[in-house]
C-alpha angles and dihedrals in degrees: 000000000000127000108199117200100169122213115354114176109300092349109097116203098354112201129176109205121196114197110207127190131191128206139170120244117200092201093062094030093225144084120269129196125209137186102244104178142357120212131191114210126187135148084032096291139087107266105169135018128194127189113223121222128191096006104126140116140166111291092245091053135064127233122237131185133166092224131015105182148147090229121102094226088065093047093260102253087172114065124186108252095215140010090222100066129064095265089100089064094054130082110197122189128170115195120209089002118192127169138173119179102181142031094025109173125198092345094290131119116250123229107312126236104212125219093222111121119245088227104052118160092259092052092046091051090050091051092049092049091047090052092050092049090048091053091049091050092048091050091049092050090048091053092047093051092052094043109124121222118248091227090074093060104031125047119209108254119225123244114281089235091091123158123199117237111268127210116245094224094051097051092106092054095048096064135044130184118260122222109244134145098230122036133003113262136179130208126205113235091218097069100175093101114034148307125256122205121195 
């Protein structure tokens, strides 16, 4: 795949050539394409060559990446192929890079396989926080399951208005009328509990 830019400044006939390969993988049971090499051509000869790493996708998909670059701050997916050529003097960066080498239909990209890692720092932090919260929840459930009821240690006390059992035959002796002007009232002789007025 060649991108021809023509003459740019001192660069005569600048061309960026992307060498794509396709291969069949039995494990995934499908064809995959990969960007094998990137070449910079100007003055009608190859001047710099970069080997591409990690740029691959199923043949029916496209590949997308926010940055494809030879710089380390962008993870350097493009590596100079040799220290002898001019690739060491070049810094190549593609922004919002998307490529599909095969099975292009109606001039549109197919579904893109992104270069973003499944374990980015944000995802790892989320997994760690989820694990911590899960451990706290498990500890709380463990404590609730082993929580002992208070009824086993404390018996419900009866009301303090407790009356001793009286004998039926001695009911007449246990009470005596009180002298009052209004109603008839009786007072228990055993006054340690309460008084009853009738």
